N, C-alpha and C positions, 0 to 999 in steps of 0.2 A: 503489142505485148510489152515492149520495153517502156512505153509511156505509163502503163498501169503499174509496173514495178517502181518506176520513178515517183509516181504520185503516191503509191503506198508507202514507199520509203520516206518521203517528205512528211506524210501524215504521221507516221510512227515517230519520226524524229521530233516533230512539234509536240506530240502527245507526251513523249518521254521528257522533253525539256520542261514542259509545263508541270508535269508531275514532280519533277525534281525540285522545282521552285516551291511548289506547295509543300512537299515533304520537308524541305529546308525550313520553311516558315513555321511549320508545325513542330518539328523535332528540336530545333535550336532552343526555343523558349522552354521546352520540357526539360532539356538537359541542364539549362541554367537553374530552373527551379529545383531540380534534383540535387544540384550542387549546393544550393542554399539550404535545402533540407538536411543534407549531410553535415554541413557546418553547424547548424543549429542543434543537431543531435550530438555533435562532438563537444559542444561547450560544457555540458555538465561534467564530463570527464576531466576537463581542465580544472573545474572548480574543486572536484574531489582531490586532485593532485595538490592544489594550492592549500586546501584544508589540511591534508596530510603533512605537507611541509611545515605549516604553522604549528601543528601538533608536535612534530619532531623538534622544532626550534624551542618550543615551550619546555619540552622534556629535557633538552640539553641545558637550558637555563636553570631549571630546577636542580639539575645535577651539578651545577656550577661549571659547566663546560661551555666553551665558546661555540655558538651555533654556526659560525662561518667555517671553522676548520674542524668542527665536531670534536673538539678537545685535543686535537693532535698537535696544534701549535704551528703547523706547516701547511702549505698549499697542497692540493691533492697530488701533485707530482713530486712533492717532497723537497723541492729545490729552494723554496723561499719561506721565510717566516710569515705567519698570518698577520695581516695589517691590523685587524680588529683587536687582537689580544697581544700583539707584539711578540708572538712566539711562545707565550706561556701556556696556551690551551685553556686558560681559565676565563670564565664569563666576566666581562667588565661592562657594567651598565652605562 
C-alpha cells in the first residue's frame, strides 16, 4: 500500500511541476503583452497633456506673462526670482 502512495505522490508531483512550467510559459508572455498594451493606451493621454501645456504657454505669451513662472516673477515656492524673466513676470522673447 505504501508503494502505491509513494508512486501516486511522485506522479502528482511530476504532473504539477510540468503544469507549473507550462503555465509560466503561457502566462508570462501574456502579462508582458498586457503591459505593452497598457503603455500604448496611456500615450495619447500624455499627448493631450503636452497639447494643453502648449496652449497654456501660448495664452500666457499673448497676455504678456512669462510662461515659466506664469507671470508671478518667482519660482513656485516663492523663494527665488524666475530665471527666464528675471523676476518681472513679463514675457521676454
